[in-house]
C-alpha positions as CSV (number, residue, x, y, z in Angstrom):
1,M,0.0,-0.1,0.0
2,R,2.7,2.4,0.8
3,E,4.3,1.9,-2.6
4,L,1.0,2.5,-4.3
5,I,0.4,5.7,-2.2
6,A,4.0,6.9,-3.0
7,A,3.5,6.2,-6.8
8,H,0.2,8.0,-7.0
9,R,0.6,11.4,-8.6
10,G,-2.7,12.8,-7.5
11,R,-4.1,13.5,-4.0
12,T,-4.3,10.4,-1.8
13,L,-6.5,10.0,1.2
14,V,-5.8,7.3,3.7
15,Y,-8.1,6.2,6.5
16,F,-7.9,3.7,9.3
17,L,-11.1,2.5,10.9
18,R,-10.1,1.8,14.5
19,V,-12.6,-0.7,15.8
20,E,-12.2,-3.2,18.7
21,L,-12.2,-6.9,17.8
22,A,-15.6,-7.5,19.6
23,E,-17.2,-4.7,17.6
24,T,-15.6,-6.1,14.4
25,F,-17.4,-9.5,15.0
26,I,-20.7,-7.7,15.7
27,R,-20.4,-5.6,12.3
28,H,-19.3,-8.6,10.4
29,A,-22.2,-10.7,11.6
30,S,-24.6,-8.2,10.0
31,R,-23.1,-8.5,6.5
32,R,-24.6,-10.7,3.8
33,E,-21.1,-12.2,3.4
34,A,-20.8,-13.2,7.0
35,A,-20.5,-16.9,6.2
36,E,-17.5,-16.5,4.0
37,F,-15.1,-16.5,7.0
38,T,-15.4,-17.1,10.7
39,T,-14.6,-15.1,13.8
40,E,-11.6,-17.3,14.4
41,D,-10.3,-16.4,10.9
42,M,-10.9,-12.7,11.7
43,A,-9.1,-13.0,15.1
44,S,-6.1,-14.5,13.4
45,W,-5.9,-11.4,11.0
46,W,-6.8,-8.7,13.4
47,E,-4.2,-6.2,14.5
48,P,-5.3,-3.6,17.1
49,D,-3.3,-0.7,15.4
50,D,-2.6,-1.6,11.8
51,R,-2.2,1.9,10.5
52,L,0.0,2.5,7.5
53,G,1.7,5.5,9.4
54,V,1.7,7.7,6.2
55,P,1.5,11.4,6.4
56,G,-2.1,12.7,6.7
57,E,-3.6,9.2,7.6
58,I,-6.9,9.9,9.2
59,V,-8.1,7.6,12.1
60,I,-11.8,7.1,12.1
61,P,-13.1,6.0,15.6
62,Q,-15.6,3.2,16.1
63,T,-18.0,5.7,17.5
64,S,-18.4,7.1,14.0
65,D,-21.4,5.6,12.5
66,L,-21.7,4.8,8.8
67,H,-23.4,8.0,7.8
68,A,-20.8,10.2,9.6
69,T,-17.9,8.2,8.2
70,V,-19.2,8.5,4.7
71,D,-19.8,12.2,5.1
72,R,-16.3,12.8,6.4
73,I,-14.8,10.9,3.5
74,F,-16.9,12.7,1.0
75,R,-16.2,16.1,2.4
76,D,-12.4,15.3,2.5
77,A,-12.5,14.0,-1.1
78,F,-14.4,16.8,-2.6
79,V,-13.2,19.8,-0.5
80,D,-10.6,21.0,-3.1
81,D,-13.1,20.7,-6.1
82,C,-15.7,22.7,-4.1
83,R,-13.2,25.4,-3.4
84,R,-12.3,25.7,-7.1
85,S,-15.9,26.2,-8.1
């Protein structure tokens, strides 16, 4: 990922969704794809702080609901476009 970010010539936004493992299980169970892998699989992959550590990386807390998260990313992605108009 870091190589892709470094190679990208345009603006790059990087987000890390900080969610506890127990909350990850709850969110996963609500997905249509929940049967594709188990909580044991997820526990083996999970890292509590798996940020990339790149400049400008934004941490989204687990308290941010879906709409607030989407709104944040949308605003961040289009803020420069809106200022140019």
